[in-house]
N, C-alpha and C positions, 0 to 999 in steps of 0.2 A: 222420215218414215218411208218404207218401201211402198210403192204404188202398184196397184194391180194393172198389169197388161197381159195380153195373151201370151206374149213371149216370156215374161217373167214367170207366170204360172206354169207354162210348159217346161221351162228350165228347172224349176223347183221339183216338179214331178219326176223328171228324168234323172236329176241328181239323187232323189230319194230312191228311185228304182235301182240305180247303180249300187247303192248301199245294200238294198234287199238282195240283189243277185250275188253280191260278194259273200253273203251268208247262206245262200239258197241250198247248197249241197250238204251243208252240215249246220243247220240252225240250232242254236242253244235255246232250250225251252224252259219256261217257268210258268207258274199258274197264279192268277190274280185271286182276290178274295171272293169273286163270284164264280170261281173254278174255271174260268175261260183261260185259254192258253195265250201266252205272250212270248215273244222271242227277243233275242238280243237285237235283231234288226228293227223290230217295232220301236224299241227305245232309242236306238241309235238314230233312226230317221227322225223321230220326233224331236230329239235333242238338237239335231242339225237344223231342222226347220225353226226351232225356237231361237237359235242364235241369230237368225235373220228376221224373224217375224215378231218375237215377243219383246216389244219395246214400248211398255206403257208410258214411259216418259216422252215418247214421240207420238202417242195416241194410237198405238198398235198393240193388240192383245192376241194371245194364242190360246184357243180352247182345243186341246188334243185328247184323244182317247186315253192315252197312257199317263197323262199328267193332270187331267181335270179334277180328279179326286183330291189332289194335293193343293188346289187353289183355294184361297179364302173366298168367302161370300162377297167381300168387297171387290176383289179382283173380278169375279164372275159377273157381278152386276155392272161394273165399269165396262167390261168387255161387251156385254149385251147391249149397253147403251151407246157404245162407241164403234170402233172398227175392229172386228174380230175375225181372225183367220181360224177356221174350224178344220182340223186335220184328222184324218184317219191314216196313220202311217202304213199299215197293211190291213186292208179289209179282206177278210177271208184267211185269217191267220192259221186256222186248222189246215186248210188246203195248202198254204205255203209251207207249213211245218212238215207236211207229209208229201211234199214234192209234187203236188198237183198244180196245174196252171191257173186254176180259178181263183185268182187273188188280184188285188188292185190297190191303187194309191189315190187318195181323194183329198182335195183342198177346196173349201168354200170360203167366200168372203161375205160377212154380214156387216151391214151398216145400220146402226140404230135398231138392232134386233130383226132385221130383214135380210135374208140371204139373197144377195144381188148378183154375185158372180160365182162361177164354179169351174172346176177343172178335175178331170178323172183320167186315169191311165191304167191300162192293162199291159204290164210289161212283157208278159209271155206272148202276147198277140201283137203288141206294138200299136194297139188302138188308143189314141189320145184325143180327147174332146175338151175344149176349153172355150169359155165365153169371154167376150169383151163388149160392153154396152149391150146393144140389142141383138148382137150376132153370136152365132156358135161356129167354131172352127174345128176342123178335124185334121189329123195327120196320122200316117203310119210311121211311127218313130221308134227307133231303137234307143235303149237307155244310153245317155251320154251326159257329160258334165257341161260341155261347151258348144258342141255343134248345134246350130239352130234347127228346130223342127220345121218341116215344110208344111205350114198351116194353110189350109184352104177353107173357104166357106163351106159349111156342112149343110147339105140338103136332106132333111129328115125323110125317112122312108118307113113309116109305120106299117106293121103287118096288117093284112086284111083279117077281118073277124071271121074265123072259121074254127073247126075242131081239129085241124091238122097242124097248126102252129103251136109249139110247146108254150107252156106258161111257167115262168119262174116263180118259185115260192120259197119263203123263209122256212127254216127248220121248225121254229115254234108254231108258225101258221100251219105247217103240214101236220104237226102232231095234234093240234087243237081244233082244226076245222074239218068239216066234212066236205066232200067234193063230188059233184054230180055231173060234171061235164065230160066230154070225150077227149079233151086235149091231154097230151102227155105232160106230166109235171116234172120239172127239174128243180131240185133243191141243191144249189151250188155252194151254199154257206158263205156267199159273198153278195151283199146288197149292191155294191158298186158294179161288179161283174154283171149282175142281172140287169141293172138299169142301163148299162152301156149297150147290152144286147137288145133291150127294148128299143132304145134309140136307133140302133142299126137295123131294126125290123126282124131280128132273129127270134125274139120272143114276142108273143102277143101282148103280154103284160107281166107285171111282177106283183105278186101278193106278198106284202111286206110285213115284217116285224123287226123294227130297227130302232137305233138311237140316233141322236142328232148328228154325230160325227159320221155315221154310215151314209147319211142322206145329204149332208151339206154340199158336197161337191156336185151332186147330180140334180138336185131339185131346181136350182137356178137354170140349168141347161134344159130341163124338161119344160119349165115355164116359158123360156124364150123360144122353144121349138113348137109351142102350142100343144104339147102333150097333156093328157088328163092326169090329175092327181086327186083321187077321191077317197073319202072314208067309205066304209062298207054301206052306210046309209045314204050315200050319194052326195054328202056335203063336200065342199071344196077343202082339200088339204093344201094350205098356202105355203109360201116361202117365209112367212113370219114365224119367229121363235116365240110362241105364245102358249099359254096354258090350254088353249083350244087344240093345239097341234101336238104338244109334248107335255109330259109329266115334269114340271119344273120345280116342284116343291122339294126342298132339301130333305124333308122328313120322309120322302118316298124311298130313301135308301138306294138299293141296287136298281130299283125301277126308275130312278131319276133319269131324265133325258130321253126316256122311251117315247116313241111316237104313239099317239093314241089311236085306237079304233081299227087297227089292221088295215092301213090304207092300201089302195090299188093304184099302180102307175101304169098307164097304157098310152098307146099312140093316138087314141081318139076317145071321145065320150062313149061311143057305141061299144068299143072294146072294154072300157072300164065297167060299164053296166053289165055286159055279158059275163065278164069274169066274176064280178061281185055276185051275180045271180047263181054262179056255179058253186059258191061256198056257203055253207050253213054252219053256224057255230053249234058245236055239240052241247 
């Protein structure tokens, strides 16, 4: 079974990015049953990752955005109880499909239903963040299949709480929530892009509406960095894949795997409280 290391995760991200960039100038589009766009690159990346990571006979399962609907309940429950690689081959597919740079690739590793390791990559900016054990590492890395990334320990630099730093917000959250603060809102259509820029201190926080695969690569990084992950009511949004955090019931249909409660991710508890106070459900 493939073992998580920071080098392995970085290599998988960069190999995936090379596939994405191969199709970037002329992506072939399709639409899923929930009317969201999917590209040839999404599927090609997930298939490539599956060749390496989807090894149930070795105790390794893959939960990916583009293939999860085709998995049996038995496979899903085995994955959640064992070692599961949770992948989003292209987060921000709409941006990718229309040649905008706000897209990313995400890989998380869950053991026994707890997301313990994460790796995220913004290919157009070269920003790569990956965990190993208690540490988070950062590199400015161009997509490549073989050249190692120059990974260095990452020192978090969360933004100060003020009305000058932008807040990232999900599309659905923007449409459904009121906002009373003075900060500029950015709706990038990529959870991973937003979370990376929260960790880099470019966004004050991210007001989210996402599914498990959008978050899996980032939430372990946030936890290791000591960043805040909070529900709107102030409760802790943890790294556990539980019914408290996600809609896990198969009967939920298209809402299955969605994070509950419109969580906020920020560099500090103060920032999370401030941002939550600025949003009021209509």
